[in-house]
A tleap script that builds the chain and sets N, CA, C and O, in Angstrom:
source leaprc.protein.ff14SB
mol = sequence {
  NMET LYS SER GLU PRO SER ARG THR CYS LEU
  GLY CYS ARG GLU ALA ARG PRO LYS GLY ARG
  LEU VAL ARG LEU VAL ARG LEU ARG SER GLY
  THR VAL VAL VAL ASP ALA SER ALA GLN ALA
  ALA GLY ARG GLY ALA TYR VAL CYS PRO ASP
  ALA GLN CYS VAL GLU ARG ALA LEU ILE ARG
  GLY ARG LEU ALA HIE ALA PHE ARG THR PRO
  CYS VAL ALA SER PRO ASP LEU ALA THR ALA
  VAL ALA ALA ALA GLY ARG GLY GLY LEU ALA
  ILE ARG ARG ARG GLU ALA ASP MET ARG GLY
  ALA ASP VAL MET ALA THR ARG CVAL
}
set mol.1.N position { 4.991 6.185 -19.788 }
set mol.1.CA position { 4.298 5.407 -19.694 }
set mol.1.C position { 2.574 6.157 -18.894 }
set mol.1.O position { 2.555 6.878 -17.897 }
set mol.2.N position { 1.380 5.725 -19.659 }
set mol.2.CA position { 0.638 6.190 -18.985 }
set mol.2.C position { -0.017 5.639 -17.486 }
set mol.2.O position { -0.125 4.446 -17.201 }
set mol.3.N position { -0.462 6.874 -16.524 }
set mol.3.CA position { -1.000 6.521 -15.497 }
set mol.3.C position { -2.629 6.238 -15.260 }
set mol.3.O position { -3.577 6.794 -15.816 }
set mol.4.N position { -2.637 5.216 -14.273 }
set mol.4.CA position { -4.319 4.917 -14.052 }
set mol.4.C position { -4.938 6.267 -13.918 }
set mol.4.O position { -4.330 7.308 -13.669 }
set mol.5.N position { -6.331 6.116 -14.130 }
set mol.5.CA position { -7.156 7.246 -13.653 }
set mol.5.C position { -7.859 7.158 -12.105 }
set mol.5.O position { -8.301 6.132 -11.588 }
set mol.6.N position { -7.839 8.337 -11.592 }
set mol.6.CA position { -8.146 8.493 -10.212 }
set mol.6.C position { -9.747 8.819 -9.712 }
set mol.6.O position { -10.348 9.662 -10.378 }
set mol.7.N position { -10.326 8.302 -8.782 }
set mol.7.CA position { -11.467 9.097 -8.986 }
set mol.7.C position { -11.368 8.728 -7.159 }
set mol.7.O position { -10.765 7.886 -6.493 }
set mol.8.N position { -12.478 10.063 -6.793 }
set mol.8.CA position { -12.715 10.179 -5.591 }
set mol.8.C position { -13.688 9.046 -4.620 }
set mol.8.O position { -14.729 8.558 -5.057 }
set mol.9.N position { -13.232 8.798 -3.489 }
set mol.9.CA position { -14.463 7.827 -2.832 }
set mol.9.C position { -15.290 8.922 -1.939 }
set mol.9.O position { -15.039 9.944 -1.299 }
set mol.10.N position { -16.421 8.115 -2.267 }
set mol.10.CA position { -17.549 8.552 -1.318 }
set mol.10.C position { -17.574 8.771 -0.243 }
set mol.10.O position { -18.149 9.825 0.029 }
set mol.11.N position { -17.111 8.114 0.727 }
set mol.11.CA position { -17.164 7.670 2.206 }
set mol.11.C position { -15.797 8.512 2.625 }
set mol.11.O position { -16.209 9.270 3.503 }
set mol.12.N position { -14.425 8.759 2.451 }
set mol.12.CA position { -13.336 9.369 3.074 }
set mol.12.C position { -13.160 10.745 2.542 }
set mol.12.O position { -12.903 11.734 3.228 }
set mol.13.N position { -13.389 10.702 0.724 }
set mol.13.CA position { -13.198 11.866 0.044 }
set mol.13.C position { -11.387 11.836 -0.742 }
set mol.13.O position { -10.875 12.836 -1.244 }
set mol.14.N position { -10.946 10.948 -0.689 }
set mol.14.CA position { -9.465 10.868 -0.583 }
set mol.14.C position { -9.644 10.114 -2.406 }
set mol.14.O position { -10.305 9.158 -2.812 }
set mol.15.N position { -8.859 10.936 -3.010 }
set mol.15.CA position { -8.657 10.376 -4.674 }
set mol.15.C position { -7.578 9.209 -4.533 }
set mol.15.O position { -6.538 9.270 -3.878 }
set mol.16.N position { -8.047 8.136 -5.284 }
set mol.16.CA position { -7.470 6.918 -5.062 }
set mol.16.C position { -7.301 6.269 -6.980 }
set mol.16.O position { -7.965 6.705 -7.921 }
set mol.17.N position { -6.515 5.462 -7.034 }
set mol.17.CA position { -6.371 4.730 -8.340 }
set mol.17.C position { -8.260 3.999 -8.337 }
set mol.17.O position { -9.000 3.532 -7.471 }
set mol.18.N position { -8.352 4.231 -9.630 }
set mol.18.CA position { -9.928 3.598 -10.084 }
set mol.18.C position { -9.932 2.181 -9.844 }
set mol.18.O position { -10.989 1.651 -9.503 }
set mol.19.N position { -9.021 1.588 -9.960 }
set mol.19.CA position { -8.940 -0.017 -9.994 }
set mol.19.C position { -8.934 -0.444 -8.540 }
set mol.19.O position { -9.687 -1.365 -8.223 }
set mol.20.N position { -7.973 0.269 -7.388 }
set mol.20.CA position { -8.562 0.234 -5.804 }
set mol.20.C position { -10.257 0.543 -5.580 }
set mol.20.O position { -10.813 0.386 -4.493 }
set mol.21.N position { -10.798 0.908 -6.552 }
set mol.21.CA position { -12.483 1.474 -5.546 }
set mol.21.C position { -13.478 0.359 -6.149 }
set mol.21.O position { -12.984 -0.493 -6.888 }
set mol.22.N position { -14.714 0.329 -5.897 }
set mol.22.CA position { -15.924 -0.136 -6.499 }
set mol.22.C position { -16.448 0.911 -6.805 }
set mol.22.O position { -16.256 2.029 -6.326 }
set mol.23.N position { -17.379 0.474 -7.908 }
set mol.23.CA position { -17.834 1.409 -8.819 }
set mol.23.C position { -19.588 1.189 -8.200 }
set mol.23.O position { -20.028 0.049 -8.349 }
set mol.24.N position { -20.200 1.860 -7.775 }
set mol.24.CA position { -22.079 1.636 -7.764 }
set mol.24.C position { -22.546 2.334 -8.893 }
set mol.24.O position { -21.831 3.187 -9.418 }
set mol.25.N position { -23.607 2.079 -9.302 }
set mol.25.CA position { -24.314 2.451 -10.333 }
set mol.25.C position { -25.912 2.264 -9.876 }
set mol.25.O position { -26.527 1.359 -9.312 }
set mol.26.N position { -26.184 3.254 -10.274 }
set mol.26.CA position { -28.197 3.471 -9.654 }
set mol.26.C position { -29.075 3.308 -11.054 }
set mol.26.O position { -29.036 3.862 -12.153 }
set mol.27.N position { -30.049 2.061 -10.335 }
set mol.27.CA position { -30.988 1.230 -11.256 }
set mol.27.C position { -31.639 1.968 -11.631 }
set mol.27.O position { -31.401 3.027 -11.050 }
set mol.28.N position { -32.874 2.123 -12.758 }
set mol.28.CA position { -33.626 3.032 -13.012 }
set mol.28.C position { -34.653 2.953 -12.331 }
set mol.28.O position { -35.579 3.732 -12.559 }
set mol.29.N position { -34.761 1.823 -11.150 }
set mol.29.CA position { -35.855 1.960 -10.419 }
set mol.29.C position { -35.067 2.735 -8.795 }
set mol.29.O position { -35.554 2.531 -7.683 }
set mol.30.N position { -34.138 3.376 -8.975 }
set mol.30.CA position { -33.469 3.714 -7.985 }
set mol.30.C position { -32.863 3.530 -7.202 }
set mol.30.O position { -32.299 4.413 -6.555 }
set mol.31.N position { -32.762 2.181 -6.969 }
set mol.31.CA position { -31.475 0.877 -6.416 }
set mol.31.C position { -30.075 1.364 -6.472 }
set mol.31.O position { -29.662 1.227 -7.623 }
set mol.32.N position { -29.310 1.805 -5.800 }
set mol.32.CA position { -27.906 1.473 -5.984 }
set mol.32.C position { -27.468 0.136 -5.478 }
set mol.32.O position { -27.507 -0.392 -4.367 }
set mol.33.N position { -27.046 -0.232 -6.627 }
set mol.33.CA position { -26.120 -1.789 -6.660 }
set mol.33.C position { -24.124 -1.424 -6.951 }
set mol.33.O position { -23.591 -0.355 -7.250 }
set mol.34.N position { -23.600 -2.549 -6.749 }
set mol.34.CA position { -22.556 -2.817 -6.866 }
set mol.34.C position { -22.325 -3.133 -8.315 }
set mol.34.O position { -22.782 -4.195 -8.738 }
set mol.35.N position { -21.695 -2.367 -9.095 }
set mol.35.CA position { -21.439 -2.260 -10.598 }
set mol.35.C position { -20.450 -3.834 -10.534 }
set mol.35.O position { -19.644 -2.909 -10.634 }
set mol.36.N position { -19.798 -5.061 -10.478 }
set mol.36.CA position { -18.999 -5.997 -10.659 }
set mol.36.C position { -18.141 -5.695 -11.938 }
set mol.36.O position { -16.923 -5.543 -11.839 }
set mol.37.N position { -18.637 -5.630 -12.849 }
set mol.37.CA position { -17.847 -5.718 -14.047 }
set mol.37.C position { -17.316 -4.342 -14.147 }
set mol.37.O position { -16.193 -4.396 -14.647 }
set mol.38.N position { -17.725 -2.950 -13.831 }
set mol.38.CA position { -17.169 -1.568 -13.702 }
set mol.38.C position { -17.162 -1.457 -15.152 }
set mol.38.O position { -16.147 -1.168 -15.785 }
set mol.39.N position { -18.475 -1.724 -15.756 }
set mol.39.CA position { -18.717 -1.361 -17.027 }
set mol.39.C position { -20.273 -0.625 -17.548 }
set mol.39.O position { -20.530 -0.092 -18.627 }
set mol.40.N position { -21.012 -0.796 -16.539 }
set mol.40.CA position { -21.842 -0.324 -17.160 }
set mol.40.C position { -22.501 0.528 -17.291 }
set mol.40.O position { -22.022 1.469 -16.657 }
set mol.41.N position { -23.653 0.879 -17.913 }
set mol.41.CA position { -23.729 2.628 -18.486 }
set mol.41.C position { -24.167 3.358 -17.640 }
set mol.41.O position { -24.937 2.880 -16.806 }
set mol.42.N position { -23.831 4.666 -17.596 }
set mol.42.CA position { -24.527 5.799 -16.888 }
set mol.42.C position { -23.748 6.487 -15.645 }
set mol.42.O position { -22.582 6.092 -15.637 }
set mol.43.N position { -23.909 7.005 -15.042 }
set mol.43.CA position { -23.107 7.726 -14.021 }
set mol.43.C position { -22.932 6.573 -12.990 }
set mol.43.O position { -23.779 5.816 -12.515 }
set mol.44.N position { -21.712 6.648 -12.797 }
set mol.44.CA position { -20.807 5.771 -11.739 }
set mol.44.C position { -20.751 6.672 -10.478 }
set mol.44.O position { -20.800 7.901 -10.438 }
set mol.45.N position { -20.636 5.783 -9.451 }
set mol.45.CA position { -20.293 6.374 -8.073 }
set mol.45.C position { -18.687 5.507 -7.265 }
set mol.45.O position { -18.694 4.286 -7.113 }
set mol.46.N position { -17.662 6.217 -6.910 }
set mol.46.CA position { -16.799 5.201 -6.443 }
set mol.46.C position { -16.943 4.942 -4.981 }
set mol.46.O position { -17.537 5.793 -4.319 }
set mol.47.N position { -16.351 3.591 -4.237 }
set mol.47.CA position { -16.356 3.974 -2.953 }
set mol.47.C position { -15.068 2.883 -2.812 }
set mol.47.O position { -14.716 2.005 -3.599 }
set mol.48.N position { -14.459 3.308 -1.405 }
set mol.48.CA position { -13.340 2.132 -0.917 }
set mol.48.C position { -14.105 1.092 -0.697 }
set mol.48.O position { -15.320 1.263 -0.588 }
set mol.49.N position { -13.395 -0.508 -0.562 }
set mol.49.CA position { -14.129 -1.554 0.011 }
set mol.49.C position { -13.436 -1.559 1.601 }
set mol.49.O position { -12.907 -2.405 2.322 }
set mol.50.N position { -13.741 -0.211 1.688 }
set mol.50.CA position { -13.615 -0.653 3.467 }
set mol.50.C position { -15.069 0.010 4.215 }
set mol.50.O position { -15.697 1.039 3.968 }
set mol.51.N position { -15.256 -0.975 5.133 }
set mol.51.CA position { -16.893 -0.878 5.572 }
set mol.51.C position { -16.882 0.658 6.238 }
set mol.51.O position { -18.046 1.044 6.131 }
set mol.52.N position { -16.528 1.126 6.523 }
set mol.52.CA position { -16.251 2.407 7.171 }
set mol.52.C position { -16.915 3.696 6.189 }
set mol.52.O position { -17.799 4.517 6.435 }
set mol.53.N position { -15.963 3.436 4.838 }
set mol.53.CA position { -16.064 4.491 4.088 }
set mol.53.C position { -17.749 4.092 3.260 }
set mol.53.O position { -18.557 5.010 3.118 }
set mol.54.N position { -17.989 3.081 2.923 }
set mol.54.CA position { -19.592 2.400 2.850 }
set mol.54.C position { -20.623 3.486 3.907 }
set mol.54.O position { -21.411 4.394 3.645 }
set mol.55.N position { -20.167 2.883 5.127 }
set mol.55.CA position { -21.398 3.573 5.901 }
set mol.55.C position { -20.826 5.277 5.761 }
set mol.55.O position { -21.615 5.891 5.042 }
set mol.56.N position { -19.984 5.932 6.125 }
set mol.56.CA position { -19.922 7.316 5.424 }
set mol.56.C position { -20.667 7.610 4.684 }
set mol.56.O position { -21.408 8.557 4.951 }
set mol.57.N position { -20.807 6.789 3.199 }
set mol.57.CA position { -21.061 7.538 2.114 }
set mol.57.C position { -23.185 7.145 2.192 }
set mol.57.O position { -24.100 7.729 1.612 }
set mol.58.N position { -23.211 6.043 3.087 }
set mol.58.CA position { -24.712 5.760 3.031 }
set mol.58.C position { -25.377 6.780 4.168 }
set mol.58.O position { -26.521 7.236 4.163 }
set mol.59.N position { -24.438 6.976 5.033 }
set mol.59.CA position { -25.264 8.097 6.220 }
set mol.59.C position { -25.460 9.500 6.072 }
set mol.59.O position { -26.357 10.149 6.609 }
set mol.60.N position { -24.336 10.048 5.115 }
set mol.60.CA position { -24.456 11.170 4.990 }
set mol.60.C position { -25.336 11.790 3.733 }
set mol.60.O position { -25.518 12.987 3.506 }
set mol.61.N position { -25.781 10.781 3.056 }
set mol.61.CA position { -26.772 11.008 1.751 }
set mol.61.C position { -25.605 11.226 0.722 }
set mol.61.O position { -25.801 12.105 -0.116 }
set mol.62.N position { -24.702 10.707 0.687 }
set mol.62.CA position { -23.355 11.139 -0.799 }
set mol.62.C position { -23.830 10.249 -1.865 }
set mol.62.O position { -23.281 10.386 -2.958 }
set mol.63.N position { -24.621 9.485 -1.765 }
set mol.63.CA position { -25.421 8.658 -3.042 }
set mol.63.C position { -26.218 9.276 -3.587 }
set mol.63.O position { -26.215 9.239 -4.818 }
set mol.64.N position { -27.150 10.035 -2.931 }
set mol.64.CA position { -28.245 10.888 -3.828 }
set mol.64.C position { -27.307 12.030 -4.260 }
set mol.64.O position { -27.464 12.520 -5.379 }
set mol.65.N position { -26.288 12.508 -3.394 }
set mol.65.CA position { -25.183 13.734 -4.550 }
set mol.65.C position { -24.509 13.270 -5.798 }
set mol.65.O position { -24.545 13.642 -6.971 }
set mol.66.N position { -24.048 12.579 -5.317 }
set mol.66.CA position { -23.235 11.674 -6.550 }
set mol.66.C position { -24.142 11.528 -8.029 }
set mol.66.O position { -23.829 11.861 -9.172 }
set mol.67.N position { -25.551 10.808 -7.428 }
set mol.67.CA position { -26.055 10.224 -8.705 }
set mol.67.C position { -26.974 11.795 -9.336 }
set mol.67.O position { -27.548 11.838 -10.424 }
set mol.68.N position { -26.921 12.647 -8.602 }
set mol.68.CA position { -28.001 13.938 -8.537 }
set mol.68.C position { -29.274 13.306 -8.937 }
set mol.68.O position { -29.682 13.252 -10.097 }
set mol.69.N position { -29.812 12.879 -8.000 }
set mol.69.CA position { -31.140 12.058 -8.281 }
set mol.69.C position { -31.441 11.314 -6.435 }
set mol.69.O position { -30.533 10.970 -5.679 }
set mol.70.N position { -32.415 11.269 -6.236 }
set mol.70.CA position { -33.092 10.317 -5.194 }
set mol.70.C position { -32.931 9.156 -5.679 }
set mol.70.O position { -33.301 8.714 -6.767 }
set mol.71.N position { -31.985 8.329 -4.278 }
set mol.71.CA position { -31.803 7.121 -4.927 }
set mol.71.C position { -31.737 6.291 -3.041 }
set mol.71.O position { -31.623 6.831 -1.941 }
set mol.72.N position { -31.848 5.065 -3.379 }
set mol.72.CA position { -31.610 4.330 -2.033 }
set mol.72.C position { -31.186 3.194 -2.157 }
set mol.72.O position { -31.659 2.455 -3.020 }
set mol.73.N position { -30.182 2.786 -1.312 }
set mol.73.CA position { -28.878 1.697 -1.131 }
set mol.73.C position { -29.455 0.406 -1.110 }
set mol.73.O position { -30.318 0.129 -0.276 }
set mol.74.N position { -29.031 -0.465 -2.009 }
set mol.74.CA position { -29.884 -1.855 -1.757 }
set mol.74.C position { -29.509 -2.604 -0.424 }
set mol.74.O position { -28.341 -2.470 -0.057 }
set mol.75.N position { -30.197 -3.236 0.207 }
set mol.75.CA position { -30.166 -3.621 1.680 }
set mol.75.C position { -28.704 -4.183 1.547 }
set mol.75.O position { -28.024 -3.726 2.466 }
set mol.76.N position { -28.032 -4.961 0.780 }
set mol.76.CA position { -26.755 -5.928 1.542 }
set mol.76.C position { -25.792 -5.295 0.390 }
set mol.76.O position { -25.074 -6.083 -0.225 }
set mol.77.N position { -25.729 -3.486 -0.029 }
set mol.77.CA position { -24.734 -2.795 -0.416 }
set mol.77.C position { -23.579 -2.711 0.122 }
set mol.77.O position { -22.600 -2.637 -0.619 }
set mol.78.N position { -23.452 -2.705 1.251 }
set mol.78.CA position { -22.340 -2.667 1.721 }
set mol.78.C position { -21.318 -4.393 2.322 }
set mol.78.O position { -20.148 -4.609 2.636 }
set mol.79.N position { -22.480 -5.190 2.225 }
set mol.79.CA position { -21.778 -6.876 1.949 }
set mol.79.C position { -21.362 -6.790 0.383 }
set mol.79.O position { -20.173 -6.985 0.132 }
set mol.80.N position { -22.086 -6.563 -0.494 }
set mol.80.CA position { -21.419 -6.572 -1.916 }
set mol.80.C position { -20.405 -5.232 -2.058 }
set mol.80.O position { -19.848 -5.087 -3.146 }
set mol.81.N position { -20.264 -4.690 -1.469 }
set mol.81.CA position { -18.749 -3.777 -1.764 }
set mol.81.C position { -17.653 -4.720 -1.230 }
set mol.81.O position { -16.766 -5.153 -1.966 }
set mol.82.N position { -17.746 -5.018 0.066 }
set mol.82.CA position { -16.627 -5.297 0.893 }
set mol.82.C position { -16.128 -6.828 -0.336 }
set mol.82.O position { -14.957 -6.948 -0.699 }
set mol.83.N position { -17.127 -7.728 -0.755 }
set mol.83.CA position { -16.701 -8.718 -1.768 }
set mol.83.C position { -16.231 -8.144 -2.982 }
set mol.83.O position { -15.104 -8.143 -3.477 }
set mol.84.N position { -17.303 -7.660 -3.366 }
set mol.84.CA position { -16.262 -6.727 -4.770 }
set mol.84.C position { -14.698 -6.478 -4.319 }
set mol.84.O position { -13.663 -6.801 -4.901 }
set mol.85.N position { -14.834 -6.008 -3.468 }
set mol.85.CA position { -13.459 -4.810 -3.167 }
set mol.85.C position { -12.465 -6.254 -3.067 }
set mol.85.O position { -11.475 -6.360 -3.790 }
set mol.86.N position { -12.719 -6.951 -2.433 }
set mol.86.CA position { -11.831 -8.671 -1.983 }
set mol.86.C position { -11.335 -9.281 -3.211 }
set mol.86.O position { -10.179 -9.465 -3.594 }
set mol.87.N position { -12.391 -9.539 -3.713 }
set mol.87.CA position { -12.623 -10.003 -5.393 }
set mol.87.C position { -11.629 -9.364 -6.526 }
set mol.87.O position { -10.577 -9.833 -6.961 }
set mol.88.N position { -12.371 -8.011 -6.905 }
set mol.88.CA position { -11.970 -7.715 -7.915 }
set mol.88.C position { -10.380 -7.288 -7.486 }
set mol.88.O position { -9.437 -7.626 -8.201 }
set mol.89.N position { -10.199 -6.541 -6.293 }
set mol.89.CA position { -8.778 -6.269 -6.391 }
set mol.89.C position { -7.787 -7.269 -6.636 }
set mol.89.O position { -6.777 -6.993 -7.283 }
set mol.90.N position { -8.032 -8.600 -6.093 }
set mol.90.CA position { -6.601 -9.434 -6.193 }
set mol.90.C position { -6.786 -9.742 -8.108 }
set mol.90.O position { -5.811 -10.074 -8.783 }
set mol.91.N position { -7.526 -9.641 -8.424 }
set mol.91.CA position { -8.308 -10.010 -9.602 }
set mol.91.C position { -7.241 -9.090 -10.779 }
set mol.91.O position { -6.444 -9.545 -11.600 }
set mol.92.N position { -7.579 -7.748 -10.488 }
set mol.92.CA position { -6.984 -6.381 -10.521 }
set mol.92.C position { -5.420 -6.411 -11.018 }
set mol.92.O position { -4.897 -6.145 -12.100 }
set mol.93.N position { -4.813 -6.928 -9.531 }
set mol.93.CA position { -3.309 -6.987 -8.863 }
set mol.93.C position { -2.488 -8.072 -10.217 }
set mol.93.O position { -1.431 -7.983 -10.842 }
set mol.94.N position { -3.690 -9.103 -10.203 }
set mol.94.CA position { -3.288 -10.125 -10.765 }
set mol.94.C position { -2.734 -9.827 -12.669 }
set mol.94.O position { -1.664 -10.043 -13.238 }
set mol.95.N position { -4.018 -9.275 -13.140 }
set mol.95.CA position { -3.897 -8.680 -14.394 }
set mol.95.C position { -2.675 -7.451 -14.395 }
set mol.95.O position { -1.999 -7.282 -15.410 }
set mol.96.N position { -2.493 -6.732 -13.333 }
set mol.96.CA position { -1.426 -5.585 -13.260 }
set mol.96.C position { 0.222 -6.418 -13.108 }
set mol.96.O position { 1.331 -5.920 -13.299 }
set mol.97.N position { -0.099 -7.690 -12.741 }
set mol.97.CA position { 1.676 -8.049 -12.779 }
set mol.97.C position { 1.479 -8.955 -14.109 }
set mol.97.O position { 2.584 -9.350 -14.480 }
set mol.98.N position { 0.316 -9.463 -15.040 }
set mol.98.CA position { 0.655 -9.969 -16.158 }
set mol.98.C position { 1.443 -8.658 -16.842 }
set mol.98.O position { 2.655 -8.709 -17.053 }
set mol.99.N position { 0.629 -7.468 -17.173 }
set mol.99.CA position { 0.622 -6.314 -17.771 }
set mol.99.C position { 2.270 -6.230 -17.499 }
set mol.99.O position { 3.063 -6.344 -18.434 }
set mol.100.N position { 2.720 -6.006 -16.047 }
set mol.100.CA position { 4.175 -5.918 -16.100 }
set mol.100.C position { 5.149 -7.113 -16.690 }
set mol.100.O position { 6.304 -6.824 -17.004 }
set mol.101.N position { 4.809 -8.048 -16.790 }
set mol.101.CA position { 5.588 -8.892 -17.253 }
set mol.101.C position { 5.664 -8.967 -18.579 }
set mol.101.O position { 6.621 -9.534 -19.107 }
set mol.102.N position { 4.607 -8.374 -19.347 }
set mol.102.CA position { 4.538 -8.645 -20.564 }
set mol.102.C position { 5.465 -7.294 -21.266 }
set mol.102.O position { 5.844 -7.381 -22.434 }
set mol.103.N position { 5.768 -6.087 -20.443 }
set mol.103.CA position { 6.410 -4.719 -20.814 }
set mol.103.C position { 7.893 -5.522 -20.105 }
set mol.103.O position { 8.831 -5.185 -20.828 }
set mol.104.N position { 8.325 -6.301 -19.141 }
set mol.104.CA position { 9.658 -6.307 -19.088 }
set mol.104.C position { 9.764 -7.541 -20.159 }
set mol.104.O position { 10.947 -7.841 -20.319 }
set mol.105.N position { 8.873 -8.344 -20.938 }
set mol.105.CA position { 9.350 -9.691 -21.793 }
set mol.105.C position { 9.867 -8.593 -23.144 }
set mol.105.O position { 10.766 -8.744 -23.971 }
set mol.106.N position { 8.877 -7.461 -22.944 }
set mol.106.CA position { 9.545 -6.842 -24.486 }
set mol.106.C position { 10.594 -5.992 -24.350 }
set mol.106.O position { 11.071 -5.540 -25.391 }
set mol.107.N position { 11.014 -5.703 -23.422 }
set mol.107.CA position { 12.469 -4.789 -22.951 }
set mol.107.C position { 13.632 -5.671 -23.683 }
set mol.107.O position { 14.382 -5.321 -24.594 }
set mol.108.N position { 13.536 -7.144 -22.886 }
set mol.108.CA position { 14.550 -7.941 -23.015 }
set mol.108.C position { 14.922 -8.142 -24.720 }
set mol.108.O position { 15.857 -8.864 -25.067 }
savepdb mol mol.pdb
quit
């Protein structure tokens, strides 16, 4: 069985499954926003949907390092990450449960 890819959180620097993190992207204007679809083109950076991880990523200049260019966080980035984390994780868990049910059905 194939395992889910892992990514490193910009805040806590811990590797976690990609589905449990929120993807950030840098727009052409240099503003960093949440990639709700997790499919936007270009380089992505990942952060836990935890307020402390977002704060650490913003304070320590890790966004610029991750995107390899100067960037500015959108004013509501922390709120957007929290919202995406709550909504996205619930949806991803339901999808995983459905995949698990499909696997179990094929085994019977």
